[in-house]
N, C-alpha and C positions, 0 to 999 in steps of 0.2 A: 687583468687588466680593471679595476674600479671602474663603476659607472658614475659619470660627472653627471651632478644636478643640474636640471634642467632650468634654464634661466625662465622668468617669469613675463606674462606677456607685457607687463608694462615698462621691465627692463630693457627688453628688445625695444619696443616702443621708444625708450631714452636714447638708445644708441642710435637709431633714426635720426631723432632729433637734434641730435646735438653733431651727427656727421652732417644735417643741412646746414647749419649754421657755421660750418667751416673747420671744425674740430676734428684734429686728427686721432686716427686708431689710439695711438699710444697716448695722449691726451685722454680721451674717450676712458679707455682702461683705465688709465691712474683714479680718475674722478669716480669711478663706478667701481674701482676694487675687479678689475676682471683682465685677464690675458689680453693682449692685443691680436692673438689669433682668433679667440672667440669673436672681440669685436669685428673684427675682418671678415667672418664667417657670416654673422649677423647682416653686415652692409650688403655683401656680397649676394646674399640671398633676396633682401628688399631690392636691389638693381635689377636682378633677374626677373622675380616673380612679383614684384611689386606689392609683398606682402613678408610679415614677421612670423605669420601662422605658422604653425607644423605643417608639413606637407604629409599628403598620403604614402602610407610607404608600402613600397611594392610586397614584401617579404619573401618568404621562400615558394616555389610553385608547387601548387597543387600536386600531389603526386598522385592522383587518380585523372585521369582525363575525363570530361563533362561526360563523355560516351560512355565511360568505366562506370562513372557516377548512377548512368542512367540505366547502367545493367544490372548493377546491385540491388538499385531502388526496384526495379521492378520484379528480381528476383524474390527478394525479401514480402515483397508485397504480396505473390501469388502463394509462396510457402513461408510463412512466419518465424518458422521454426527451423531456417537454415543458419546453420553456425557462422560463426566467422570465420574457423578453419574451411569450410566450403568454399565460400566469398574469396577468401585467401587464394583457394586453387581455380578459384573460376577466372581471377582476373590473371591470374602466372599464367594459365593458358592462353589468355588475350594477350601475353607478353607485356603483364604488369606486376611486378613483384613489389609488393608491400606487408605490411604488419598487419595482427590483428587491431592492437590500438588506432591503426590508422583506419581500419574500416570502420571501426566503433565513431569515430569523428566524423567522419564522413557523412555514415545514417543518421548520425545525431544533427548535422547541421540540415539534412533533410527532413528532419522534424520526427526521426525514428530513434527509439532507443531498447536495447536489450532490458526485457522484464521478464518477472515471473509468470508463468501460465497459470496464475489465477482465475478462475471463474467464479462467476456471477449465476444467480438466477434471471431466467427470461424473464420479463415482467410484463403482463399484459396491461391495460390502461386501468381495469378494475382494481389488479394489485396496487397500481400507481395510489389511486385514488384513496384505497383503504388504509395506505402506509400514511397517506397524509392527514387523513382522518385522525386515525391512533397518535399519531404523533403533534399533534394540535389539539387533543383532548387531554393528552398527558402532561403537557409540557410544563402546566404549573404543579401539577401534583408535587407535594414535598417529598425531601430524602426519605422521612420516615416510610411513606407508603413503600418505595421501591426496596427496603431495607426489610420489609414485611414479604416479601415474594420470594418463592422458593422456586428459581430458575430451572428448566429441565431441558434435555437436547439428548438425540439421539442423531449418529453419527458414523459413516463408514470411513474407514482410516485404511488408507493405503500403506503398503511399504515404502517408504518416504526415500529408503535407498536408491530404489528402481525407478520412481519416477516423478518425486517430489520436486526437483531442482532445473526442471526443463524450463528452458527460457524461449521467448519470442519477441520478435522486433514489431512494437506497436506504436502507435502516437497514444494509445489509451491502454491502462493496464488492465483491462477486462475484457474476459469471453463470456458471452450472453449464454448460457445453457439451459437444458430443463434440469429440473432437479434433482431426479432418480438418475444418479448414476454408480459407474462401478465403485468397486473396494475390496478388502481384504478382509476386514472384520468389523463388526457392528457393535456400538458401543452405547448404551445408555447411562448418565449420569444428572446428577441434578447439584446444585448450590445454592446457597444465600451470600448476602453481604457478610454472614461470621464465618464462611469457608466450606470447603467442598462438603457435598453428602457422598452416599454411594455411588459408584460407577462399577456398573456390571459387563460383562462381556455377554451377547447375543449370540448362543450357537448355531440357532436353528432361524430358519424365514419368519419375521415375525406378524403375527395377526392380531386381531383385534383380544383374543382374548389372552394369548401371552402379554400383550401389552396391559391388559388389566391386573395379570399376576406379577409382573414386573412392580407396578406402583403398589399393589398390595404387600408386595416383600420386603420393599425397599425404601416408599416416600414417606411413609411415618417413622419408621425408624430412622432414616436421615434428619426429619423433622425435630425428632425428641433430641438426637445426638446434636443437632445445630443451636436447641433451645430456642427455637422460634416461639413466638405467643400463640395465645390460646387460639386466635383467631389468625391464620394466615393464609397469603393468596398462593396458587401452584400457576405457574405457566406452561406451557407445552405448546406445540406450532399448530397449524392444520392440516396435520398427515389423515388423511381418510380415518386409520385407526383413532386417533384422539377424537375424532369429530362423528363418530358411529353411533346411533343412537343406542346400544347396549352400553359403550363407554361414558356417554353423558349421562345414562342413568347410575350408573356404578358411582360418578363421581357426586352426582346428586345425593343419592343415599348416604355416603359417606360424610356429606356434609362440606365437601372441599369448595372454596370460594375460588374460582376459574379465572383467570385474567384472560379478556378478550384480545385474540393475536391478527393483527394480517398476514394473510401469506405470503411467503416467498421474503420473508423478512429476516435470515441470519444475521445483518449487520444490526439487528435490535435486540439480539440476544448477548447478551455481556460475554459469555464464556464459550461461544463457537470457535473462536480460535486459539483460546490460552493452551489447551491442551496438544491440538496439531502441530501446534510451534516448538513446544518442550521435547513431542518424541520424535522432531525432525531432527532436533539437536544430537540427538541420540543415535541415530540411522540405523535402524535397526533391519538385519539383515533377510530374518525368515517370519514366520508367521506366530511362531511361540515365542519370538525375540519380541515380538510386534506387542503383543497381548501382554507381556510380563512388562514392559518399559511404559506401557499406556496406563499401567496400574501403578506403576511404583512411581510416575510423574503424576498423575491425578491425587496421590495421597502426598504430596510433597509441594503442592499449591498453597504457598500461605495464605494464612484468614485476610492479611493485609491486601492481598491483591485481589480476593474476591471483595472486598470492602471499597477497594479504589473502583474496581468495574462498575459496580453499583452506584456508587458516589458520582461517579462521571457520566451515568445516563442520560440526565439532560442534555448533555451536549450530542449526543445520539440524535435526540428528537429533533434537536435545532438541524442539526447535518441534513436529515431526511427533509425536513422543511426547504432549508435553503438548497436543496439539490430537486426540490418538485418534486419528492413522494421517490426518485430513482435510489436505487441503490450507493450508499456510500460506502466510502474507504473502511474496511474493517479489517 
């Protein structure tokens, strides 16, 4: 049956006004072009409730009792990685049979939602202030300055097929962590607004000497391939290997201009997530495949993607300021 169009408040009030001046339901229906039954229903509502406004609808009863809601809310608060299937089983043992969508809807009404288990660095006050200082100092830098930067990053990438799709119930989609975590392969790569530079897999535990060797063998060739200007800026984070006296001296002798960088700021590096997202879509199942896919996906990143990441850099800085120095979505 097709749903009938609801009468406007003005029309409902006009029905009552005509009824009060002695018009019959049939006469009101003819005058307003309405069915007699519709007019009668409005008049009965007015007589019973003294209003023509829509009354609250009771709707279907909740499938989970208030006690059950408290139980599953308490469960996910203690263990955010509890699955919907676990909660369905818990309620079934308590005598309530529900579906997974019902679990999602119920927890959503409690302010909880299922999120990817995304981790962000744990920020100390000194980190927050350094990030704010960096964002404010560079907010008005022209786009040409950022286009003249070679961005670099080191990252550990896990086998996405095993643990990248883990879900958690949270009010906010972040888990504070320390920076150094587990992983399966270590990568170093660089890029600029003109496209991706070199990407290498680091087979051994990296120390300062190895890091300087990586820069020596890959940074200048990348700058040449990317056709950077004669004087360009190098970005790397504040990893102890990067800030070691020997590394600083090596960079100084090579006449590299280095961008001063605030600690614990992955959201300020435009390329931080790009490779990980692409590799996750391929779902590698072993270390060999993981390394091969990383290299393939890195080489396939279009120059236009890199250009757009750099062009929107001011938005990242604005977000840091808006969030008072705390980690933004990235």
